[in-house]
Structures are given as structure tokens and as C-alpha cells.
C-alpha positions in Angstrom: -12.8 16.9 30.4 -14.7 19.5 28.4 -13.2 22.9 28.0 -16.3 24.6 26.6 -14.6 25.5 23.3 -16.9 25.0 20.2 -16.3 22.0 18.1 -15.6 22.6 14.5 -17.8 20.7 11.9 -16.5 20.1 8.5 -19.1 20.0 5.7 -18.4 18.0 2.6 -20.3 19.1 -0.6 -22.1 16.3 -2.4 -21.4 15.7 -6.0 -23.3 18.1 -8.4 -26.8 17.0 -9.4 -27.2 16.4 -13.2 -30.6 18.2 -14.1 -30.4 17.5 -17.8 -33.4 15.5 -19.1 -32.9 11.8 -19.7 -33.6 10.9 -23.4 -35.0 7.6 -22.4 -37.5 9.2 -20.0 -38.5 11.5 -22.7 -39.1 8.6 -25.1 -41.1 6.7 -22.5 -43.3 9.8 -21.9 -43.9 10.3 -25.6 -44.7 6.6 -26.0 -47.2 6.7 -23.2 -49.0 9.6 -24.8 -49.0 7.9 -28.2 -50.4 4.7 -26.7 -53.2 6.6 -25.0 -54.0 8.3 -28.3 -54.0 5.0 -30.2 -56.4 3.5 -27.6 -58.7 6.5 -27.9 -58.7 6.4 -31.7 -59.4 2.7 -31.6 -62.3 3.1 -29.2 -63.7 5.9 -31.4 -63.4 3.7 -34.5 -65.1 0.8 -32.7 -67.9 3.0 -31.6 -68.4 4.4 -35.1 -68.4 0.9 -36.5 -71.0 -0.1 -33.9 -73.2 2.9 -34.7 -72.9 2.1 -38.4 -73.9 -1.4 -37.7 -76.9 -0.2 -35.6 -78.0 2.1 -38.4 -77.8 -0.7 -41.0 -79.7 -3.0 -38.7 -82.4 -0.3 -38.1 -82.7 0.4 -41.8 -83.0 -3.3 -42.5 -85.8 -3.5 -40.0 -87.6 -0.6 -41.6 -87.2 -2.1 -45.0 -88.6 -5.4 -43.8 -91.5 -3.6 -42.1 -92.2 -1.6 -45.2 -92.2 -4.7 -47.5 -94.5 -6.5 -45.1 -97.0 -3.6 -44.8 -97.1 -3.1 -48.6 -97.8 -6.8 -49.0 -100.6 -6.7 -46.4 -102.3 -3.9 -48.3 -103.3 -6.5 -50.8 -104.9 -8.8 -48.2 -108.5 -9.8 -48.6 -109.0 -9.2 -44.8 -110.1 -5.7 -43.9 -108.4 -5.7 -40.5 -105.0 -6.7 -42.1 -105.3 -3.8 -44.7 -106.3 -1.4 -41.9 -103.2 -2.4 -39.8 -101.0 -2.0 -42.9 -102.1 1.5 -43.5 -101.3 2.6 -39.9 -98.0 0.6 -40.0 -96.9 2.6 -43.1 -97.8 5.8 -41.2 -95.4 4.8 -38.4 -92.7 4.0 -40.9 -93.1 7.4 -42.6 -92.7 9.2 -39.3 -89.6 7.1 -38.4 -87.9 7.2 -41.8 -87.7 10.5 -43.8 -86.4 8.7 -46.9 -89.4 6.3 -46.9 -92.1 8.9 -46.6 -92.3 9.7 -50.3 -92.7 6.1 -51.4 -95.3 5.5 -48.7 -97.3 8.5 -49.9 -97.2 7.0 -53.5 -98.2 3.6 -52.2 -101.2 4.9 -50.3 -102.3 7.1 -53.2 -102.2 4.1 -55.5 -104.1 2.1 -52.9 -106.9 4.7 -53.0 -106.9 4.8 -56.8 -107.4 1.1 -56.8 -109.8 0.6 -53.9 -111.9 3.9 -54.3 -112.2 4.7 -58.0 -114.8 7.1 -59.3 -117.8 5.2 -60.6 -118.5 6.0 -64.2 -122.2 6.6 -63.6 -122.0 8.1 -60.2 -125.2 10.0 -59.5 -125.4 11.9 -56.2 -123.7 10.3 -53.3 -122.5 6.7 -53.3 -122.3 4.5 -50.2 -119.8 5.4 -47.4 -116.2 4.4 -47.9 -114.9 1.4 -45.9 -112.6 1.9 -42.9 -109.4 1.1 -44.7 -110.1 3.8 -47.3 -111.0 6.3 -44.6 -107.8 5.4 -42.8 -105.7 5.9 -45.9 -107.2 9.4 -46.4 -106.6 10.3 -42.8 -103.0 9.2 -42.9 -102.3 11.0 -46.1 -103.9 14.2 -44.8 -101.7 14.2 -41.7 -98.5 13.1 -43.4 -95.4 14.3 -41.4 -93.8 16.7 -43.9 -96.6 18.0 -46.3 -94.7 21.2 -47.1 -91.8 19.5 -48.7 -92.0 20.0 -52.5 -92.1 16.3 -53.3 -94.8 15.7 -50.7 -97.1 18.7 -51.3 -99.6 17.3 -53.9 -101.3 14.0 -53.6 -102.1 12.1 -56.8 -105.8 11.1 -56.1 -107.0 11.4 -59.7 -110.3 9.7 -60.3 -110.7 8.8 -56.6 -114.1 9.0 -54.9 -114.3 9.0 -51.1 -117.4 9.3 -48.9 -116.3 9.8 -45.2 -119.0 11.9 -43.5 -118.3 12.8 -40.0 -114.6 12.1 -40.3 -112.1 13.9 -38.1 -109.4 15.5 -40.3 -108.3 18.7 -38.5 -105.2 20.4 -39.9 -105.0 18.1 -42.9 -103.1 19.0 -46.0 -104.8 18.5 -49.4 -103.3 21.4 -51.3 -103.6 21.0 -55.1 -105.3 17.6 -54.7 -108.3 16.4 -56.8 -111.2 15.9 -54.4 -114.1 16.3 -56.9 -117.4 14.8 -55.8 -116.0 13.8 -52.4 -118.5 13.5 -49.6 -117.1 15.4 -46.6 -120.4 16.1 -45.0 -120.1 17.0 -41.3 -116.4 16.4 -41.4 -114.0 18.3 -39.1 -111.5 20.1 -41.4 -110.6 22.8 -38.9 -107.4 24.6 -40.0 -106.9 22.3 -43.0 -105.1 23.3 -46.2 -106.9 23.1 -49.6 -105.0 25.7 -51.5 -105.6 25.2 -55.2 -107.5 21.9 -54.6 -110.3 20.7 -56.9 -113.5 20.3 -55.0 -115.9 20.5 -57.9 -119.4 19.2 -56.8 -117.9 18.2 -53.4 -120.3 17.8 -50.5 -119.3 19.9 -47.5 -122.6 20.4 -45.8 -122.3 21.1 -42.1 -118.5 20.6 -42.4 -116.2 22.5 -40.0 -113.7 24.5 -41.9 -112.8 27.2 -39.4 -109.6 29.0 -40.4 -109.1 26.6 -43.3 -107.1 27.7 -46.3 -109.2 27.3 -49.5 -107.4 30.0 -51.4 -107.6 29.5 -55.2 -109.6 26.3 -54.7 -112.2 25.2 -57.2 -115.5 24.7 -55.5 -117.8 25.1 -58.5 -121.3 23.6 -57.9 -120.1 22.4 -54.5 -122.6 22.2 -51.6 -121.6 23.6 -48.2 -124.9 24.4 -46.6 -124.6 25.4 -43.0 -120.9 24.8 -43.1 -118.7 26.7 -40.6 -116.2 28.7 -42.7 -115.5 31.4 -40.1 -112.2 33.0 -40.7 -111.5 30.8 -43.7 -109.3 32.0 -46.5 -111.3 31.8 -49.8 -109.4 34.4 -51.6 -109.4 33.8 -55.4 -111.5 30.7 -54.9 -114.0 29.7 -57.6 -117.4 29.3 -56.0 -119.6 29.7 -59.1 -123.0 28.1 -58.6 -121.9 26.8 -55.2 -124.6 26.3 -52.5 -123.5 28.1 -49.3 -127.0 28.6 -47.9 -126.9 29.2 -44.2 -123.1 28.9 -44.1 -121.0 30.8 -41.5 -118.5 33.0 -43.4 -118.0 35.5 -40.7 -114.6 37.1 -41.0 -113.8 35.0 -44.1 -111.4 36.3 -46.7 -113.3 36.3 -50.0 -111.2 38.8 -51.9 -111.3 38.2 -55.7 -113.5 35.1 -55.2 -115.8 34.1 -58.0 -119.3 33.9 -56.6 -121.4 34.3 -59.7 -124.6 32.3 -59.3 -123.7 31.2 -55.8 -126.4 30.6 -53.2 -125.5 32.7 -50.2 -129.0 33.0 -48.8 -129.1 33.4 -45.0 -125.3 33.1 -44.9 -123.4 34.9 -42.2 -121.0 37.3 -43.9 -120.4 39.6 -41.0 -117.0 41.2 -41.3 -116.1 39.2 -44.4 -113.8 40.7 -47.0 -115.5 40.7 -50.4 -113.1 43.1 -52.1 -113.0 42.4 -55.8 -115.4 39.4 -55.5 -117.6 38.7 -58.4 -121.2 38.6 -57.1 -123.3 38.8 -60.2 -126.4 36.6 -60.0 -125.5 35.5 -56.5 -128.4 35.0 -54.1 -127.9 37.0 -50.9 -131.5 36.7 -49.6 -131.4 37.1 -45.9 -127.6 37.2 -45.7 -126.0 39.2 -42.9 -123.4 41.6 -44.5 -122.8 43.6 -41.4 -119.3 45.1 -41.5 -118.5 43.3 -44.7 -115.9 44.9 -47.0 -117.1 45.6 -50.6 -115.2 47.1 -53.4 -118.4 48.3 -55.1 -121.5 48.7 -52.9 -123.5 49.5 -56.0 -123.1 45.9 -57.1 -124.9 44.6 -53.9 -127.7 47.0 -54.4 -128.5 45.6 -57.8 -127.9 41.9 -57.3 -130.6 39.5 -58.4 -132.4 38.3 -55.3 -134.8 35.4 -56.1 -137.8 35.1 -54.0 -137.4 32.8 -51.0 
């Protein structure tokens, strides 16, 4: 029979818990971390090896394409040579290290296939499509401002490509004497220091082109559009610029002695320091032009029209 008195409960304490780290567990954890690191390093090395293999494979393909294209340049078939020129252009864009050799190969191609004729009088026949293509590709080479790519060796090369589209081309310091560039689009192109002696630039579009320090002696550029062009320091002695648009052009220190500027548009042109003795300015528009010595213009020789 219950008496209602509380029953006493005896609690027995468990054995104390050992919280000290187990050396084996510690070793197992360290081993797991090391194994993960080893796997990661192994994967990285494998990926690097794969990438190296891919790079070697890609370079091998480029080398093979390059060798094939160079060989095709010597083909007797025009279409094969034409395809080789454009294939070399693609390689030059894909491979920086091959651009220099490709430039040299294409320059050599032009020296071989488009030499200046010893008794060239006036204009020769128009250049074939493969020569035109080589000039186009060289003019738009990917990295023309690199020191080793700046100047093209086109010594003793003659090219006739009237009506060609060569905007923003780069021919700085290049020999282009006698070239026929009639009605060619050369907008924004660079001809700094180029040799254009007796070149034909009639009706050519040279808007904003850079012809500073270029040699254009006895060149013909009748009705050419040279608006905004940089012709500072250019040698234009005895050049024919009749009817040319030179509005806003920079002609500072240009040599224009004996040049034909009749009916030329020189509105807003800068002629500061330009040599104008014996130049023909009959009917030229000099509105707003800058002159270092207005007296010179008042006493220029003006042949009768």
C-alpha cells in the first residue's frame, strides 16, 4: 500500500569522457586533405599537358597550311595563286609569329610577278587579280604599326589597279613609284614617307589620308579627293593636282614648286611655310586658306588657261 512518501532516486555518474584528440583521426584527416591536393595537382598537370598538346597540334596545322600556301603561290593556275594569297592572310591573322614571314613572302611574290618594265612608258596594262589581291592583303595586314611590319619591300614593283578598294591601307615608307592608282579608294590610308614619284592618282579618294613627308614629284592627281588629307612636308614639285579637292588639307611646309593647282579647291587649307614658287593657281579657290606670306601668292606665275 502506498504511503505517499517520495521515492528516492539514486543517480550514478558515468565515467568521464576523454575529449583529447585521437592521433589516428588526426592522421586520417591530414591524409584525406593531402589526397585531395594530389588529385587536384594531377588534374591540373593533365589539363596543362592537354593544352600544350593542343597548342602543338594547332601550330603544326598552321605550319602545314603555311607551307601549302607558299607552294601554291608558285602554281601556274591563277585561281590557285589567288586562293594562296588569301589563305596566307588568314594565317597572318591567326598566328602573330607568322605574320612577318608572310609579309616577306607576299612582297617577294610581287617583286617576282609585277616587276617594273625597263622601258615602261606611260601606263602598262592592268595587273592580274593575284597581284591585286597581294597588294590588298599587304595594305590591310593586321599589325602594320609594329616596327618589323611597318615598311614593305616593294622595290622595283609596278602595279596597275585602277578602281581598287583599299581604304585604311598602310603603305608608309613604301616605294610605289609609277603605280597606277587611278580612281582607287584610299580613304584614311597611310602613306607617310612613301615614294609616289610619277604615280597616277587621278580621281582617287584620299580623304583624311596621311601623306606627310611623302614624295609625289611629277605625280598626277587630277580631280583627286584629298579633303582633310595630311600633306605636311610632302614633296609635290611639278605634280599635277588640277581640279583636286584639297579643302581643309594640311600642306604646311609642302614643296609645291611648279605644281599645277589650277581650279583646285584649297578652301581652309593650311599652306603655312609651303613653297609655291612657279605653282599654277589659276582658278584655284583659296577661301580661308592659311598662308605664311600672302605676298607670295600675289606674285605667283599664273600661266594663261
